[in-house]
DRENFIVEX-759401 format. One record per residue: residue in one letter; x, y, z of N, C-alpha, C, O in turn. Coordinates in steps of 0.2 Angstrom, whole numbers, plus 5000, padded with zeros to 4 digits. Each point is the difference from the previous one (the first is absolute). Layout:
N
aXYZXYZXYZXYZ;...
//
This chain:
638
m498549695007499449974996500549964994500650004998;s499049965001500249964993499450004996499549985002;v500750044992499450004994499849944999500549964998;g498950035002499949944997499550014994499950054998;v500049904999499650024993499349955001500049944998;s499550095004499449965002499749994993499850044996;t500049895003499949984995499249994999499650035005;a500049944990499350015000499749965005500449975003;t498950034998499749975005500149935000500249984995;p499849985009500149935001499449964996499450025001;l500849934996499549974995499949935005500549985002;p498850014998499849935003500349944996500050004994;p500249965011500349944997499649964997499449985002;t500949994990499649964997500249935002500549985004;s499049984993500149945002500649954995500050014994;d500349965008500649994997500449925002500450005004;t499549954994500349935002500650015001500249965005;n500350084992500750015001500350025006500550005002;v498950035001500250045007500049975006499449985001;v501150025003500149975006499950065005500350055000;t499149935004499850065005500450005005500249955002;s500050115000500550025004499750015007499650055001;t500649905004499650025007500650005005500649994998;f499250035007500550035006500049945004499549964999;s500950025004500249965005499950035007500050075001;l500049885004499950035007500750045001500050065003;v500549924995500650055003499950084995500150065002;d499749924993499950084997499450045003500150065001;y499349915001499650045005500250035006499850055003;v500849915000500250015006500550074999500050055004;v500249954990500650064999499650064997500250055000;f499349944997499650055000499650025006500050075001;a499849905003499650025005500550045006499950045003;l500749924995500550055005500150074999500150045004;l499949974989500150074997499550065004500150055003;l499149914996499650045003500050015008500050065002;v500149895001500149995007500550045003499850045004;l500949974994500550035001499850094998500250055004;s499549964990499950074998499450025006500150055003;l499549914999499550035006500249995005499750035005;a500949944998500350015005500450055002500150035005;i500349984989500550085000499550055000500250055004;g499249954993499550075001499750015007499950055002;l499949885002499750015005500650015007499850015006;y500749974991500550015007500250095000500050035006;h500149994987499950085001499550035002500050065002;a499349914997499450035002500049995008500050055003;y500149905000499950005007500750015004500150005006;r500350024991500750035003499850085002500050044995;g500049985011499650065001499450004998500050054996;w499549925006499450004998499750055005500150005006;g499450054991499850055005500550065001499850045004;r500849964993500450045000500150054995500250065001;h499649904991500250024994499650065000499450015002;s501250044994499650064998499950004993500149954997;i499750114999499949994992500650004997500149984994;g500350055010500750014995500349915002500349984995;q499650005008500349935001499649964996500249954997;l499250065002499649954995500050014992500049954996;l500250125002500050024994500850004998500249984994;l500150055009500750014999500549965005500650025001;a499349945001500449945006500450045003500649994999;d499150075004500450065005500650014997500450025004;r499749984989500550034997500749985003500550045002;k499549884999500749985003500249944996500349955003;m499550044990500149944996500850014998500150064998;g500449895001500550004998500049994992499450004997;c501250015000500050014992499949944996499850004995;l500449935009500049944996499249965002499949964995;p499850055009499249974999499750064996499649974996;v500450095003499750054996500149984993499650014996;a501149985003500349984994499649944996499750014995;l500349945010499549934997499350014999499749984996;s500250065009499250034999499750034995499549994997;l501150075000499950024995499949964994499650014995;l500949945005500249944994499249985000499750004995;a500149975011499449955001499550034997499549964998;t500350125002499450025000499750004993499450014998;f501149994997499750004993500449934996500050004994;q500349955011500049944995499549955002500049965004;s499550054992499349965003500149944994500449994995;a499149985008499849934996500150004991500349964997;v499450105001500050034993500750004998500049984994;a500550035009500750014999500349945000500449984996;i499449985009500349934999499849954994500449974997;l499050045002499849964994500150034992500049964995;g500050115006500150044995500650004996500050004994;v500550025010500750014997500349924997500350004995;p499749965008500249934997499650004993500350014994;s499049995006499750004994500250044996499949984994;e500450095007500250044994500549984998499949994994;i500749985009500549984999499949934995500349984996;y499249985005499949944997499850024992500349974995;r499250085005499850014993500450054996500149994994;f500150075010500350034997500950035000500250044998;g500049915006500750015000500150055007499650025004;t501250004996500350025005499950085001500350035004;q499450004990500050074998499850045008500350055002;y499249925000499850025006500450025005499950055003;w500649904998500550025007500450064999500350035005;f499750014988500250075002499550035003500250055003;l499349944999499750045004500450015007499750045004;g500949934998500450005006500350074999500350035005;c499849994988500550075000499650065003500250045004;c499149954995499650055004500150025007499850055003;y500449895001499849995006500650065004499850035005;f500749974993500550065002499850065001499950025006;l499950024987499750075002499349985004499950045005;g499749924993499349985002500150005009499550035003;l501049954999500150025008500450055003499950035005;l500650004990500550055002499650065001500250045004;i499349974992499750064999499550025007500050055003;p499749884999499650015007500450015006499850045005;a500749924993500650015007500150075000500150025005;h500050034990500350065001499650054998500350064999;v499049925000499550064998499650005005500050045005;f499549904994499450005003500049985008499650025003;i500849944999500249975006500350065005499750015006;p500850034991500150065005499450055002499950015005;i499750004990499450045001499549985003499750035005;f500149914994499549965004500150005008499650015004;y501249964997500249995008500050065003499750005005;r500550064992500150055004499550055002500050055004;l499449934992499350025001499749975006499650035003;h500649924999499749965005499349985000499650005005;i500349994988499249975000499949935000500449965000;t499150024999499849935000499649974993500149954998;s499550095000499949994993500250054994500150065001;a500149914993500350034997499750054996500350044997;y498949965004499750044998499850075004499750054998;e500749955008500050055005500450054996499850065001;y500849924996500450044996499550054996500150065001;l499549924995499650034994499750055004499850054996;e500049955010499550065004500650055003499850065001;l500849924999500550045002500250044995500150065001;r500149914993500250034994499350054996500150054998;f499349915002499550034997499550035005500150045004;n499349914996499550025006499749935000500249944998;k499350085006499649935003499749964996499949945001;a499850104992499649964996500549964996499849954998;v500850075000500549974995500149935005500149954998;r499950065008500349945005499449944998500249954998;v499150075003499549965000499949964993499949944999;c500350114997499949974991500649955000499849954997;g500850055006500549955000499949945003500249944999;t499450085007499949945004499549964998500249945000;v499150084996499549974998500449964993499849944999;t500550094997500349964996500449945002499949954997;f500450065008500549945004499749945001500249955001;i499150085001499649955004499649964994500049945001;f499850084996499749984993500549954996499949954998;q500650085001500649954997500149935004500049954997;m500150065010500249945003499449965001500049945001;v499350105001499549945000499849964994499849945000;i500350094995499949964993500549944999499949944998;y500650085005500749964998500049945006500249954998;m499750065009500249955004499449945000500149945002;g499350074995499649944999500449954994500049945000;v500250104995500249964995500649955001500249944997;v500150115008500749965002499949945004500449954999;l499050055005499949945004499749964996500249945001;y499450074994499649964997500349954995499949945000;a500550104994500449984994500449945003499849944998;p500750085006500549935001499649945003500249954999;s499250065005499649955002499749954995499949945001;l499950104994499549964993500649984998499949945000;a500850084997500449964996500349935004500149954998;l499950065008500249945005499649955000500149944999;n499250095001499449945001500049974993499849944999;a500350094995500049984993500449945000499849944997;v500950075006500549954998500049955005500049944998;t500050085009500149955005499349985003500049945003;g499450084996499449995002499950015008499649975004;f500950074998500050045007499450055001500050054997;d499649935006499350045002500050064999500350035005;l499350014990500250074999499850055006500450045003;w498949944998499850065007500249995005500050055005;l500449894997500249975006500650055001500150035006;s500349964988500750055000499950075001500550035002;v498949994995499850085000499950025006500250065002;l499349905001499850025007500649995006500250055004;t500249904995500649985005500450064998500150045005;l500149984989500550074999499750055003500350045004;g499049974994499950075002499750015009499950055004;i500049894997499950015008500650005004500150055004;v500449914995500750005003500450075000500250035004;c499749994989500350074999499650065004500350045004;t499149964996499650055003500149995009500150055004;i500049904998500050005007500850025002500150035005;y500349954992500850025002500150084999500350045004;t499349984990500250064998499550065005500350055003;a499149934997499750055005500250005005500150055002;l500149885004500350015006500550025000500250045005;g500449944991500650015002500250064997500650025002;g499150024993500350064998500549994995500149954997;l500350115001500649994994500649965003500349974997;k499850035009500549965003499949914998500549974998;a498950025003499749934999500249994993500449954999;v499450094997500150014991500749994998500249954997;i500250105006500749994999500449945002500549994996;w499349975009500349955003499849934996500449964999;t498850044999499849954998500450014992500249954998;d499850104998500250014993500949975001500249984995;v500150035010500749985000499849915000500449974996;f499250005008500049944999499849984994500249954997;q499450075000499749994994500450014994500149964995;t500250095005500650004995500549945000500249974995;l500050015010500449955001499749944998500349954997;v499050045005499749944996500050014993500149954997;m499750115000500150014992500649984997500049984995;f500650045008500649984997500149925000500349974996;l499550005010500349945001499349964995500149935000;g499650094998499449964996500250014994499949954996;q500450105001500250014994500749964998500149984995;l500450025011500649975000499949924999500349974996;a499350025007499949925000499749984993500349954997;v499450095000499949994993500450004995500049974995;i500550085006500650014996500549945000500349984996;i499850005012500549955001499849924997500449964997;v498950035004499749944998499950004992500149954997;g499850105000499850004993500750004996500049964995;s500650085007500549994997500349945001500349964995;a499750025011500449935000499549944996500449964998;k499150045001499649944995500150014993500049954996;v500250135001500150004994500750004998500250014994;g500349985011500750004998500450065003500650004998;g499250045006500450065003499950074996499950004994;l500150055009500050064997500350024994499750044996;g501049935003500250004994499649994995499950044995;h499949895005499749974995499350044999499749984994;v500050065010499450035000500150074997499650034997;w501150015004500150054996500249974992499850034995;e500549915004500149984993499350004996499950034994;v499749945009499349984997499750074998499750014995;a500350035010499750074999500350034995499650024996;s501149985003500350034994499849984995499950044995;q500149895004499949974993499250024999499950014994;h499749995009499450034998499850075001499450024999;g501150025001499950085000499850035005499750065000;l500249915005499850035007500350045003499750035005;i501049994993500450035005500150054994500350004995;s499350055008500150074996500550045001500250015006;g500050034988500550065001499650065001499450015000;i501050045001499650085002499750024993500350014995;e499050005006499850034996499850074999499750035004;l500650014991500150065002499650064996500050064999;d499549894999499450054996499650045004499649985004;p500550104995499650055004499450004999499850045004;d499949924993499250014998499749985007500349955003;p499350094999499649995008499449954999499749975004;f500250034989499449944998500249945001499649965001;v501050024998500349935001499949985008500150045004;r499749914997499749975007500750005004500050035006;h500549944991500649995005500750024996500149964995;t500250105007500650014997500450025006499750005005;f501050014994500450035005499950065003500150015006;w499750054989499750045003499350015002499950065001;t499749904999499449995003500049975008499750035005;l500849924994500149975006500550045004499950005006;a500550044992500650025004499750085003500050025006;f499750004989499850075002499350015000499850035005;g499749944991499350015003499949965005499550015003;g500849945000499949975006500350045006499949985005;v500450074993500250055006499450035003499950005006;f499750034990499550035002499449955003499650035004;m500349914994499649955004500349985006499650005005;m501050004996500449995006499950065006499849995005;l500250074993499950065003499350005002499950025005;s499649964992499350015001499849945007499650015004;l501049944995499849945005500450035007499750025005;y501050004993500549995007500050085001500150025006;g499850024989499950085002499550035004500150035005;v499349964993499350035003499449965002499550025003;n500749914996499549955003499949995007500549985003;q499050035000499850015007500249945003500250015006;a499849934993500449935002500650015001500349975005;q500150064989500850005002500250075004500549995003;v499150064997500250065003500049985008500450025005;q499049954996499849985006500749975005500250025005;r500049934990500749965003500650045000500549995004;y499650064992500450065001500050035007500450015004;l499050014996499850045006500049965007500050035005;s500149914994499949955006500850015002500150005006;s500450004990500750005001500250045008499750055002;r500849935002500250045005500450064998500050055004;t500349944991500450084998499850014991499749964997;e500550105002499950014992500649964997499849964995;k500850035008500549974996499849925000500149974995;a499550005011499849944998499649974995500049944997;a499550125002499550014994500349994994499749974995;v500950065005500350014992500449944999499949974995;l500450005010500349935001499649964998500249964995;s499250045006499549944999499849994992499949954997;c500150125001499750014993500849964997500049954996;y500550085005500649974997500149924999500349974996;a499450015011500149925001499549964996500249954998;v499250094999499549974995500449984994499949954997;f500650095001500150004994500549924998499849974995;p500650005009500249944999499549955000500049954996;c499650065009499549945001499450004994499749954998;q500250114999499650004993500349984995499649984996;q501050025002500549964996500049935000499949954996;v500150045010500149915003499349974998499949944997;s499650115005499349974998499849994995499649954998;l500650104997499950014992500349934997499749964997;s501150045005500449954998499649945001499949964995;m499850025010499849945002499349984995499949954997;g499750095003499450004996500349994993499649964996;c501050085000500249974994500249935000499949974995;l500550015010500349935000499549965000500049954996;i499450055008499549965001499849984992500049954998;g499850124997499749994994500449974996499849974996;l500950025005500649994996499949905000500049964996;v500050045011500049935001499449964998500049944998;m499250105002499549964998500050004993499849954998;f500650094999500050004992500449945000499649964996;t501050035005500449945000499649935002500049954996;y499750055010499649945003499649974993500249954998;y499350105000499549994995500249994993499650004995;q501150005003500349984994500249935001500149964995;e500050015010500149935003499549975000499849964996;y499750075009499349965002499550054997499950055003;p499849934992499450034996499550015005499849965005;m499950124994499450005003499549944998500049964995;s499450045010499449974998499650054996500350054998;t499149935000499550044997499750055003499850054998;q500149925010499650055004500550055002499850065002;q500949934998500550065002500050044994500050065002;s500049934992500250044994499550044999500150054997;q499149925005499550054999499950055007499550045000;a500849965004500050045006500350074999500550014997;a499150025007500250085001500750025003500249985005;p500250054991500850015002500250005007500549975002;d499050065004500150015004500049935005500350005005;q499449964991499949925003500649974998500149945002;f500350084993500749954998500449995007500049945003;v500250115000500549985006499649965005500349965004;l499150044997499749955006500049934997500149955004;y499950044989499949944997500849985000500149955003;f500350094995500749985000500349985008500449955000;v499450075003500250005008499949935003500449975003;m498850024995499649945002500349944997500149955004;d500150054989500449944997500650005002500349945000;l500050115002500849995001500149975008500549965001;l499150065003500049995008499549935001500049985006;r499750004990499749955000500449935004500549984997;g499450005008500349955003500550025004500549975002;l499550105001500550035004499650035005499950065000;p499949895006499550035005500250075002500650005000;g499050055002500150065002500350064998500050055003;l500349934989500250054996499450034996500050065000;p499549914998499350034997499850065004499850064999;g500149905008499750045006500550075001499850055002;l500949954997500550055002499850064994499950065001;f500049914992499850044995499450045000500050054997;v499449925005499450025002500150055006499650054999;a500749955006500150035005500450064998499850055003;c500749954991500350054998499550054996500150064999;l499449904998499750034996499450065004499850064998;f499949895008499650045004500450055004499750055002;s500949945000500450065003499950074996499850055003;g500349954990499950054996499450035000500150065000;s499249905000499550035003499950035006499750055001;l500649925004499850035007500550065001499850045004;s500949964993500250075002499650054996499950055002;t500049934991499650064997499450035003499850065001;i499949895000499250025004500150035006499750055001;s500749925004500250035006500250085000499850045004;s500749964991500250084999499450044997500050065002;a499549924994499450044998499650015006499750055000;f500249905005499650015005500250065004499650055001;n501149935001500250055004500050094999500050045003;s500249954989500150074997499350035000500050065003;l499549914994499350015000499750035006499650055000;a500549915006499950035007500350075002499750055002;t501049954996500350055003499750074997499950055003;v500049954989499850064996499350025002499850055000;t499849895003499450025001499950035006499550045001;m501049945005499950025005500350065001499750045004;e500949984993500550085000499750044995500050075001;d499749914993499850054995499350015001499850064999;l499649895002499350004999499750025007499550035000;i500849955006499850005005500250055007499750045003;r501049944998500350055005499950084999499850045004;p500349984989500050074998499350025002499950065000;w499649905001499350025001499850005008499650055002;f500749915001499949975005500750015005500149955003;p500250114998500750005003500149995007500549995003;h498950015000500149985008499949945002500049985006;f500049974989500149935002500449985004500650024999;s499349935006500449995005500549954996499949984995;e500850005009500549944996499549945000499949964995;v499850035011499749935000499449994996499949944998;r499750115001499450014995500349994993499749964996;a500850075002500350014994500349934999500049984994;t500349985011500249944998499749955000500149964996;m499450045007499449964998499749994994500049954996;l499950135003499650014992500449984994499749984995;s500950025006500549984996500149934998500149974995;r499749995012500049934999499449974995500149964996;i499350085007499449994996500050014993499649964996;i500750105002500150034993500449944995499949994994;a500449975010500649954996499649945000500049964995;f499550015010499649964999499750014996500049954995;g499550115003499550024995500349994994499749974995;y501050055004500349994994500149924998500049984994;g500149985011500149944999499349954997500049954997;l499550085007499449974997499950034993499749964996;l500550105002499850024994500449984994499850004994;c500849985008500549964996499749934998500049984994;l499649995010499649925000499650024995499949964995;g499650105006499450024996500450014992499749974995;m500850065005500350024993500249934997500050004994;a500249955011500349964995499349944997500049964995;y499650055010499249974997499850034993499849974995;i500350105004499950054994500349974994499849994995;s501050005008500449984994499849944999499950004994;s499949955008499749944998499650004995500149964995;q499450105005499450014995500250054996499550024997;m501150005001500150054995500249994993499950034995;g500349905006500249974993500550044997500550025003;p499450004989500550034997500350075004500650035000;v498850005003500150075003500650005006500250055004;l500149884998500350005004500750024999500450025004;q499749984989500750034997500050085000500550035001;a498950004999500050075002500150025006500250065001;a499649895004500050025007500850005001500350045004;i500149914994500649985000500550074999500550025003;s499250014991500550054996499850065004500450055000;i499149965004499850075004500650025005500250055001;f500149905001500550025004500650034998500250055003;g499949934990500650044997499850064997500450044999;m498949974999499650074998500250055005500350054998;v499649935008500050055006500650035002500150055002;g500449904998500650025002500450054998500450045004;g499549964989500550064996499750085001500350045000;p498949965001499950075002500050015008500050065002;l500249905002500050035007500950015000500150045005;l500449934992500550024999500050064997500350045003;g499549984992500050064998499750065003500250055000;l499349935003499850045006500550035005500150055002;f500349905001500550015005500550044998500150065002;c500249924992500550044995499850064999500550055001;l498849974997499950065000500150055006500250064999;g499649915008500150045005500750015002500350065002;m500149884997500850005003500450054995500550035002;f499449974991500550034995499850074998500550034997;f498949995003499750054998499750075004499350015000;p501150035003499750025006499650054997499750035004;c500150004990499550034998499249964998499550034999;a500749905003499249964999499650015004500250005006;n499150024994499550015005499449955001500049954995;p499650055010499549965002499749994992500249954996;p499450105002499749974994500249974994499749964997;g500950075002500649964995500149935002499949954996;a500250035010500049935002499549965000500049944999;i499450095002499449964999499849984993500049944998;v499950114999500050004993500449944996499949954997;g500850075004500649954997499949945004500249954996;l499550035009499849935003499549984995500049944997;l499450105003499549984996500149984993499749954998;a500850084997500350004995500349934999499949974995;g500650025010500449944999499649955000500149954997;l499450045008499549945001499749994993500149954997;i499450105000499850014994500449954996499849944998;m500850095000500549984995500249935002500149974995;a499950015011500349935001499449944998500049954997;f499450085005499449945001499950004992499849954997;w500250124998499949994994500449964997499749964996;i501150055005500349954995499949925004499949954996;g500250045010499949935002499349984998500149974995;i499350045007499449994998500149994992500049944999;g500250114996500149994994500349934998499749964997;s500850045006500449944997499749945002500149954997;i499550045009499749945002499549994995499949944998;v499750114999499349994996500449994993499749964997;t500750075001500449984993500149934999499949974995;s500550015012500249924999499549965000500049954997;m499450065006499649955000499450014995499749954998;g500350114999499750004995500349994993499649994996;s501050005003500349974995500149925000500349974996;g499450015009500149934999500649975002500049945001;r500450105002500749975001499949995010499750035004;a500749914997500049985006500350065004500650024997;p499250015008500250055004500549975004499950025006;s500649954992500549975003500850024996500050004994;p500650025011499950005007499850075003500250054997;t499649945008499850075004500550015003500249965005;n500150104993500550035004499950025006499650045000;g500749945005499950035007500650005004500549974998;s499550055008500450015005499750005006499450025000;s500949945005499749995006500250055006500449975004;f499550135000500250025006499849975003499750015005;s500349984994499750035004500449994997500450055000;l498049944996500050045002500049985001500050015006;s500650084986500150005001499850004997500550014996;s499050005002500350035000499949974998500349984995;n500449895005500349995001499550005002499949965005;l499550085009499950004998500049974998499650004995;t500749945007500350024999499850004997499650044997;a500749915003500250044995499549994999499450024999;v500949945001499850064996500049984994500549984997;t498850024998500049994993500050064997499650035003;m500849994992500050064998500049994993500549994996;a498850035001500150034994499449994995499550025001;t500749954993499649994995500049954996500549975000;l499050014996500049944996500450014994499850054996;m500849915002500350024995500149944995500349965003;p499450044991500249934995500749985000500450044998;s499849915003500749994999500249994992500650014999;t498949984997500350014993499450034998499550015003;a500650014989499550034997500149994992500649994998;a498850004999500149974994500050074995500149994994;s499750075008500150064997500250055005499750015005;k500850044992500150065004499450045000499750034996;p500149985013499450045000500150094999500550035002;t499050004994500050074999499650045004499549975003;g500650104998499450035001500049995008500550005004;l498950004999499849985007500349945002500449995005;q499549964991500249945002500950005001500249955004;r500250094992500550005002500350025006500549975003;l499050105001500250025006499849955005500350005005;y499149964994499849945006500649955000500049965004;s500550034991500549965001500750025003500549965000;l499350105002500650035005500349945004499649965002;s501150034999500249935006499850045006500150065002;y499649905001499749995008500750045005499850045004;l500749954994500650045005500150074998500450035003;w499350004992500050064998499450035004500050065002;y499549905000499450045003500150055008499650055002;s500849925000500150065005500450064999499950055003;a500649944993500350054997499550064997500050065001;h499649914995499550034995499450025004499750054998;n500149925007499350035004500450065005499650055002;s500949945001500450055005500150054996499950065003;t500449944991500250064996499350034998500050065001;t499549924998499450034999499750045007499750065000;v500549915005499750045005500450065001499850064999;i501049935001500350075000500050044996500150065002;v499849944991500050044995499250035001500050075000;v499549905000499350025000500050055007499750055001;g500749915006499950055006500350074999499750055002;l500949944995500450064999499850064996500050065001;a499649914993499550064996499650035005500050065002;v499449895001499650025004500250055005499850065000;s500749935004500350045005500450074999500050055004;l500349944988500250064998499450064997500050065000;l499449904998499550044998499650025004499650044998;s500349935009499750025007500550055003499750045004;g500949984996500450045003500549975005500250035005;g499949914993500549965004500050015008499450025003;m501149975001499950025007500050065003500150025005;r499650044989500150075003499550005005499449975000;g500850075006499650015005500049945005499850015006;r500449934991500049945006500850005002500550014996;t499649955010500649985002500249944999499549965000;v501050024998500449934999500349995006500350045003;d499649894998500449985006500749964997500049954998;p500450095003500749964998500349935002500449974998;r499150015007500249935001499749954996500149944999;t499450104997499649944995500350004992499849974996;i500750075004500350014993500749984999500550015004;y499749954992500749994998500250034995499850004994;p500850045007500250064996500549974993500649995000;v499049994995500249974995500550054995500649984999;l499250074999500350064998500750025002500550004997;p499550035010500650005003500549944999500650014998;k499249945003500549935000500250004992500649984998;l499050024998500150004992500650054999500549994997;l499450075005500450074997500849985004500550014998;a499449965007500649985004500549964995500650015000;l499149954996500449954995500250034994500349974996;l499650105003500250034994500750035003500350005005;p500050014989500850025000499950085004499550045000;v501149965004500050085004499850064994499750055001;s500749944993499950064996499450024998499950064999;c499549895000499350004998499650025007499550045001;q500949935005499550025006500250085000499550035001;k501050004999500250075000499550054996499850055002;r499949924994499650044995499250005002499650044998;l500349915006499350005003499850055005500450015004;p499150024995499750075004499949965008500150045005;c499849914996499949985007500649985003500049985006;r500750024991500549975003500150025007500249965005;a499850124997500250035006499649965005500249975004;c499150044995499549985005500149925002500049995005;s500149974989500149935001500749995005500049965004;q500550084994500749995005499850035007500349975005;d499350084996499950015007499649965002500149985006;v499549994992499549955004500449935002499949975005;s500750004989500349965001500550015005500149965004;s500250104997500550015006499650015006500349985005;e499150044996499750005006499849935002499949995006;a500049964989499749945002500849965003500049955004;t500550084993500749985003500150035007500249965005;m499750104995500150045006499649985007500249985005;f499150034992499649995006499449944998499550004997;p500849945004499549934998499550015005499549984997;e500450065010499549985002499450044998499449995003;k500750064993499650044996499749964995499450024999;m500849944998499849964994499549925003500149954996;s499650065010499749955003499349994997499850024994;n499649955010499549984998499550064999499549994998;g500650085005499750055000499650034995500149984994;m499550065007499750034992500450075001500050045004;l500349964989500550074999499450024994499949964995;r499750115007499550034995500350064999499750055002;g500949954993500150044995500650055000500250044996;s500149945011500750025001500449975003500049985006;r500650014991500549965002500350015008500249955003;d499750104999500350025007499549985006500150015006;q499349974991499549995006500249935004500249964996;e499850045010500249935003499449954999499450015001;a500949934998499649935000499749985007500150035005;m499549924993499749985006500549965004500650004999;a499149955007500549955003500449954995499649984995;v501050015006500349944996499849945003499949995006;p500049954990499649935001500549975004500550035001;e499549915002500449975004500649984995500550015003;e499649984992500749984996500450074999500650005000;g499050064999500450065001500550024994500350065001;p499849914994500650024995499750044996499350015001;a501250044994499750044995499549964996500049945000;q499650084996499549964996500150054993499550034998;p501149964998499850044994499749974995499950044995;g499849905005499450004996499450035000499649984996;i500350065008499450035001500250085002499650035004;s500949994994500250065003499550064996499749994995;p500350075008499650054998500150034992499750044997;t500849935000500250014993499349994995500050024994;f499649965009499249994996499850074999499650014995;i500750045009499750084998500349994994499650014995;l500949985003500550024993499449984994499850044996;q499949905005499649964995499450045000499750024995;e500049995010499350055000500250074997499650034997;t500850005005500050074997500350014993500050054997;s500349895000500249984994499449984996499950034995;l499849945007499249984996499650055001499550004997;
//
């Protein structure tokens, strides 16, 4: 995911005699059409390859045979939406390079999923991430998580389809509803027919198009203004090159701590527990390939973020030498990049079409991931548990119908978005509001063996209430104060999320005439702390309710669903401290058994005695210390 800053709703263009209308040449239309034709061709190829022999596993998880490289590029594309492509350069143009420090959070934000979430999900052999919630808690918690995710994605996918098309229409005159319908129909066809394999391979192609489009803008723009050295010099002279801002205040929009550590929780909500990403991990042929794909996303994310920042700096330098027209200066921030690109690439046939293809690739990858993940959770969490005797043929056909249904719903949501006006900002923010509570729900289950189903449900509700309270309160406060509600801080997962992205979070005023107090102070919490704040609310409330309701007394915890945090933390203590711990002997016994008898540490159900035999070892068969029965130490100590 590349986190973008989605800006205010695009304004309709005003009349201005100084504006030269940007038009597409025939070559530009051909380049743009090639993107749609090739994306559709890739999807149809995988749809008709083996038609009639597709199983539900092939459709939803690509038969669990994908390699790490295509999965990594698909993970990147899922939340690298058009919102990010337009938003990141605009953020750099207006506020400087402080935003680049978001890249510091990518390391932990991808390392933790690789070594905590992926092993647990992969070894459970699940299809939907929310199956985990039933294994850890019960069916009611699973349904709550699924419904929350569906609400999040349905609200977001219409916005991510409509908003870029609206911005493009305002700047280039590109027909609004033609682009919306074209994107929606093409995406629906290849996603519904080809399944996850088609989505992943089209993501690979669309990722390459996104990189090419952005690279073309950087090369042409830097050449026109005198090179990247001159770009850096001009940006430095005007104070755009930011240093490390170490202010620990969480209410400051962007600081090093906010970007580097608050961003970790945002990354975890997207790359750790979001169904669109989990589904890609589970499609990998081995657990090692899934982990490697997560590692491979890290450099790709850094390159993507750096390219967005460079475009912003080149744009700033360009407009120092070639001043904006009146219309451009009055445009919404998310139109800045489009105006810049159309100005810069005018007279170079094909390159404007390449950038528009880059923009629409971001939308296609995000929307197709949303369709596929929604079809998967609907089928696996809401239909198959109640109709377990569906044949493979019937289940496969129903999955395709569900994906088509979500495609039509996406077009309907795009139309609703066009009628929302200022409420569109709230719809964008909802994606981020929901991501944090879902992260908290999974962390509650994985890290706290005493958490029970009532605690999980009440904690999730408390997190959602807190998220909507602060998020909507921030929007209302911004609008009521008469300030322009920009920039909208957002991230694209994918949804995303993101999702992408995925747009994440809330409206934050970039400047304020006076320091807010009381509830207004709470409403000014930086959007990058949203996931941390809301997930912590879920965990604290969930633990309190669990302990008050008796914890897991009388219930059995499946050790495969627990990540033993306490034993791993105790192992970091000095030996002298470990000797004083009452659980030392038991911990040593369990550790020695894991070493001497790794076959007993497999995916089986160990229900209270470390001597009980585990069930069959999975195909990869190594010891799995990450889910060893040391959870018993946590449960008894709690």
